N, C-alpha and C positions, 0 to 999 in steps of 0.2 A: 569353499569347503571340500567339494569333491576332488578338485585339483590338489589340495593340500593331502588330502588321505591317499591319493594315488602316488604323490611324491614320496611321502612316508614309507609307503609300502615299497616302492621300489627301491628306496636306500636300504631298508631293512633286508630286502632280497640281496642286494648286492653286497651288503655288510656280512651276510651269513655265508655267501659264496667266498668272499675274500678270507673270512674266518677259517673256513674248511681248507682252502688252499694253504694258508699260512700255517695251519697246524699240520697238514700232511707234509708240507715242505720243512718245517721245523723238526719234526721227528726224525727224518732221516739225515739231519745234520748233527744230531746228538749221537754219541758213540753207543754201539750196541751194548746193551747191560752184560757184564761179565757173570756167567753163571755160578752159582753157589759151588763151592768146593773146587773151582777151577785152579789147575796147577799149570803155570806156563812151563813149555819144555825147556830143556837145555839145548842150546845150540851144541851140534856135534853127537847128539843123541842117535843111537842106531834105530832106525825105522824098520821093524821086522813085519808088519803087516804084508800080506801078499799083494803084489801090484802086477797088473796085466801088460808087463814089457818082457821082451825077450832079454836074456842075459847079455848085456852089452857093456861097453866101457863108458857109456854116456852118462852125464848127470840126469836127474829126472825132475821135470817140474809138474807139481801136482797142482791142478786148477780145480778149485773147490766151487760148485755150481748148482744152483738151484733154479730150474727153468720158471719157477712161480715167482721168483726174487726179482723185482724191477731193476734192482742194482746190478744183480747178474746179468739180466739181458742187455743193460747198457754196456756192461763189460766185455761183451763178445768181440767187439771192434778191437779192443786193447789185446785180448788173447790171440786173436787172428794176427795182429801185428807183430807179436813176440814170436808166434809160431813161424811167420814168414821170415823173420830176422834169425832165429836161433834153431828152427827145426830139424836142420842137419846136424846140429851139434848137441841138442839136448832132447831127450825122450819126453815128450808131452802126454800127460795121462789126466782125463777129467775124472774127479770124484764128485759123484752125483748125491747131493744131500737133500733128498725129498722123500716125503711120505707117500707121493703120488707114484703109481706105477709107470714106469718108462722102460723102452728098450734101449740098448746101446746104439742101434740105427737112429732112433728118433733123436736121442741126444747129439749124435753126430750131425743130423739135418739141421737141427736147431742152432748148432754152433757154426756149421758150414765147414767142419773139419773132420778129416778121417784119421782120427787118433783114438787110441785105447780109452775105453770108458769102464769104470767100476763103480759098483754100488755099495762097497764096503765102507760104512759109516765109522768103523773103528779107526780108520786111517785119520779122520779128522781129529779125533781125540789124541790120537799119538802124536799128531803134528801141532796141538794147541789150537786148533781151528773151531770156533764156535759161531761163526756168521759166514754168510756168503755175500759177494764174491771175496775169497781169499787165495793166497798162494803160498806154496811151499816148495822149496828147493832142496833136493837131495844130492849130495856129491857122489863121486864115483863109487864111493864105499856105502852107499844109502844112508848115510849120517846126514842129519838136518843141519843145512847150511843157513836157510833163512825161512821164516814164515811170517806172514802178515798181509798188508794191503798191497794192492798194485801201485796206487798213488795216494795223494791226499783227498782227491776228489771223491765224492760217493759215487759219482758215475764213471770213475776210472779214466778221465779225460784230462788230467792235468800232467802235461808232458814235463813240467819243471820239478815234478816231485815223483819221478817214475822209478819208485822203489824196487818193483820187480825186475825191470831192465837193468838197474844198477847192479841188483844182487846177481843176475845171470852173469853180466859182464865180469863181476868180480870172482864169481865162481870159475868161469871159464878162463880167467887170467890166473887162476889158482891163488888169489888173494885169500890167506887164510884167516885174516882179521877184517872182517866186513863191519864198517861202521853202519850202525841201524839207527836211523832217526827215530826217536820215541813215538812219533806220529804214526810210523809205520806199523807199530804193534797195537794201536788203538783201533779197535775193529768198528768199521761202519757197514751198514748194510742190513741185511735180514738175518735176524737170529735163528738158531736152530732149535727144534727140527720143523717147526710150523711156519717158518717164513714171517713170523710177526716182528715187531720192533720193540 
């Protein structure tokens, strides 16, 4: 009788742990809920918000980042890889979307990159971004060329669907008509502004 009770108790504990893990895993596989009154931006829209870059002839990659978002933290390796590959040809800017107080130096340390950082949340709305991590590319005239996911994986590790890298390559080759996979526009990750799901 005592052994049966212990067995049932252990099964119940392992069942509860498995349920919590399943729920946590499942909720990050679902798309981030679209906010009410959301309007998707038009590709080619001029982005007029102030950006911390010198006037240059380079396109701009905006990395939307929240240090509290697990998906954003997993995405750091993908951002660094893009920076190593395209940093000399594209200006990288980190747009911090967090209610927590951070300094630019803290964000640079977290990312391990010495790139400009801004806390202007209006840039996200201008670019149609409502979750992190997301990316937006602006062409040489600061017009929106691409916005969306880095790739299909919530942890931004799927090399086969590297939407951000494909968009940068298309922009640099002056491909005016980028094909955007619909999955690139379905946001996954942490919703704004509270990093909830």
